[in-house]
N, C-alpha and C positions, 0 to 999 in steps of 0.2 A: 668888466666884464661882460653881465649880462643884455648894452647895451651893441656891442662891438660882432655879438654875436646875434645878432635880431636886423643889427646891419648890414651881417650875411647872408643873413638865411630870404630877409626880402630882398633884393639882390639877388640872389637866386632868383628866390620862387616870380619877381618880377621879368628876368629871364627867360626863363620860361624852361631851365635845369634842370633834372633827375639828379640823384645826390649820387648812385649809381653811376651813370653820364660823368662828371666833375672827377669821384674815384677816379672811372680811368684813365680821364682824362690828365689829372694833378701824380694820376699813381699811391694813393694816397687809400687808408684805411676805411669803407664809408659809415666806420663802429666812430671814429678819428675828428673821423667830418659832424657823425649825429654830436657829440661829443664837444664843439666845437659853437657847432648852431646851439647848442646847449646853455651853454657858459660855460659847463663844468670840467673847470682844468685844474681842477682836486685828481682826476683818469689821467693823466701824463706826470710823469714822472719827473719829466726832463725842457723845463722851460725852455731851452733855445731849441730844445726840436717845438717846442707850441711855437715858436712866436715863429724860423722856417713856417711853419702851415699858415699860418695868417698873414703872411706875408707873400706866399706863393695862392694863397685863396681869395688870397686880392687881389691877386693879381687878375687871374683871375678872367672877376668876377668886369672887374675895372673898375674894381676900385683904389684911393692911392693905398698904395700898403703902407708906405715910410704915414701917412697921421692916422693908423691903424692900428703902426707899432710904437710911435705917440703916445696912444689914447691904452692901451695896452699897459705900457710902460708906464704911464700915471696911473692906471689903479694897480701896476701889481706896487709899485712905493705905496700907494697910502693902505694896503692889507695890508702887507711888510712892517707898517710904523706903530699899524694898530696893535704888534704883537710882543707882548713883555718879552724882554734881553731874558729876565728869569727862565722865561720856556726854550727863548734859542738855545740861549750854556744846553737848558739840560736834553738838545733835541742831541747840542753837538756834538753832547757827551758822551750819551747814550751808542751816539753813532757809531766814535769813535774808540769805545768801548768795544764791538758790536765789529764792528773791521778789523783789529788785533783780535780780537776770539775766530777771525775766519781766512788766517796765517797759516800754509799747511807747512807753509818752509822745510825742507827736512832741516833748514841751519838752525833755522829758531824754537825750536819745536822744542822743550823739557825733553829728557827719553831718561826713562830707568836707568837705578844703579848696575845693576844686575849686568847690563848689559855688554858691559867691557870681557867677564867673568861666561860669559857665553857663546863667545866668540873666541877664547883663549882655550876653553873644553873640546868644542866640534876640531880648532884646534891637536888638541893633544892627542884624539881620537883619528884625527885622522892622517896622524904622523905614526898612532901607534901601528894603524890599519895599512901602512903605507908598512912598516917592519914584516907584521905579519904576511905579506903578500910577498913577503922578500925572503922573509922563510924556508915558508915551504918553497916557494920555486927551487931552492937552494936544496935542502931535504928529497923533492920532486928527480933533479939532475941528479943528488946522490943514488936514492934509490936506483933509478934507468941504469945508473954503473953497476952497481953489487948486483942487480936479474941480467944482467951483457955480460957479468964478468962471472955470472952463476953459470948460464949459459953455455958460454966458449966451453968450463970447466970441466964441464956434462964430456960434454965431445968429446 
């Protein structure tokens, strides 16, 4: 990767173009371009995005973008083939475990056991309140009728 990074930096410097100008023309953050020119592929989470940046940057500088991408693919192959399989499996297992812990769908979350009981209690309380409201309303109507009867009787 250092060779690709050096090639891109040299081509830019020979053209007399500043990083800020490249950043503006390609609409790529200047930090990304700096990381590319420094060969810091570890600062990129998405290799496919990095490949796109490399291709666009190479085209912008008038370099053969296909050749640059081939070299980058070879570098990736060499780099990844040196990683022990056990380490890859461990990383995959950790990523899978983290991804499964992040699920927050209400359909997959474990609900606590007393939740149905709480809903039943709430429904019963609402039912009791409705019954009490009905009794109170009937009582008010009855009291009003009695008061009207007493007032008419006194006259």
